[in-house]
C-alpha positions as CSV (number, residue, x, y, z in Angstrom):
1,M,22.5,72.3,27.9
2,M,24.8,70.5,30.5
3,T,24.7,70.6,33.7
4,S,28.0,71.9,35.6
5,D,28.4,68.7,37.8
6,E,32.3,67.3,38.3
7,Y,31.8,63.9,37.6
8,L,29.9,63.3,34.7
9,S,30.0,59.4,33.7
10,S,28.7,58.0,29.9
11,G,29.2,54.5,31.3
12,V,32.3,51.7,30.7
13,P,35.4,53.3,29.2
14,K,36.4,52.0,25.9
15,P,39.7,49.6,26.1
16,I,42.9,51.2,25.2
17,T,44.1,49.3,22.3
18,E,47.0,51.5,21.3
19,M,50.3,51.6,23.0
20,T,52.4,54.6,24.3
21,L,55.6,55.7,22.8
22,E,57.3,54.2,25.6
23,Q,56.3,50.9,25.6
24,D,56.2,51.0,21.4
25,L,60.2,51.8,22.1
26,E,60.6,48.8,24.8
27,L,58.6,46.1,22.6
28,R,61.0,47.1,19.7
29,K,64.0,47.2,22.2
30,F,62.8,43.8,22.7
31,Y,62.4,42.8,19.5
32,D,65.7,43.8,18.3
33,A,67.3,41.8,21.5
34,I,65.7,38.4,20.5
35,S,66.1,38.3,17.1
36,Q,69.9,38.9,17.2
37,D,71.5,35.4,16.5
38,E,73.7,34.7,19.9
39,V,70.3,34.7,22.1
40,A,70.5,31.9,24.1
41,R,67.1,29.5,23.9
42,D,66.8,29.4,27.7
43,D,67.2,32.4,27.9
44,L,64.2,33.2,25.2
45,M,62.3,30.1,27.2
46,T,62.4,31.9,30.4
47,V,60.9,35.5,28.9
48,I,58.2,33.5,27.2
49,M,57.2,31.7,30.4
50,A,56.8,35.2,32.1
51,L,55.0,36.8,29.7
52,K,52.5,33.7,29.9
53,H,52.2,33.8,33.0
54,Q,51.5,37.6,33.5
55,N,48.9,37.1,30.9
56,Y,46.9,34.8,33.0
57,I,47.3,36.5,35.9
58,L,45.7,39.4,33.8
59,S,43.2,37.7,32.3
60,N,41.8,36.2,35.6
61,S,41.6,39.7,37.0
62,M,39.8,40.8,34.0
63,M,37.6,38.1,34.8
64,N,36.9,38.4,38.1
65,L,36.1,42.3,37.7
66,V,33.7,41.5,35.1
67,K,32.1,38.9,37.1
68,K,31.9,41.2,40.5
69,W,30.8,44.0,38.6
70,P,27.5,45.7,40.4
71,T,24.5,44.8,37.8
72,I,21.0,45.9,38.8
73,S,17.8,43.5,38.6
74,T,14.8,43.6,40.0
75,S,14.3,41.3,42.4
76,A,17.9,42.6,44.0
77,T,17.6,43.8,47.2
78,P,19.7,46.7,48.6
79,Q,21.7,44.5,50.4
80,T,22.8,42.6,47.3
81,V,23.7,45.1,45.1
82,Q,25.9,47.6,46.7
83,T,25.5,50.9,44.0
84,T,24.6,54.1,44.7
85,K,20.6,55.1,44.5
86,D,20.6,57.1,41.5
87,Q,21.6,55.0,38.5
88,T,21.5,57.6,35.5
89,T,25.0,57.8,33.7
90,T,24.7,61.4,32.6
91,K,22.9,64.7,33.9
92,E,20.4,65.5,31.2
93,V,18.5,68.4,31.0
94,K,15.5,68.1,29.2
95,P,15.3,69.3,25.6
96,K,13.7,72.8,24.5
97,F,11.2,72.4,22.0
98,G,10.7,75.0,19.7
99,T,14.2,76.3,20.2
100,L,16.7,76.1,17.4
101,F,20.3,76.3,18.6
102,G,23.1,77.2,15.9
103,I,20.9,77.8,12.9
104,T,21.1,81.3,11.3
105,I,19.1,82.2,8.4
C-alpha cells in the first residue's frame, strides 16, 4: 500500500543514455556534413575543439556536483550538512502479515 504523498523519491535517477529523435537527427546531419569531400580541415578542427571544450566544461560541472552532493555521516553537525531531517527515500507503509494480496484460489 502506497501513501498519497505527491513527492516520493526512490533515490538518484538513472542516467539517460539514449538520444531523443531530434538529437539523433542533428547527429546524422552533422555526420553527413563532415563526411563530404569539400569540407575544409580548419572547419573540422574548429568543431572538434568546440566539442572538446563543451565536454570538459560538462565534466567539470558534473564532478563539482558529485563532490558537493550532501552526505550524512555520524560525526556531521547540522551546520555542516544541509539536508532535511527525514532522510528516507520512500514513505512506506508496513506490510500486513497474514494477508494475501491478489491471490485467488
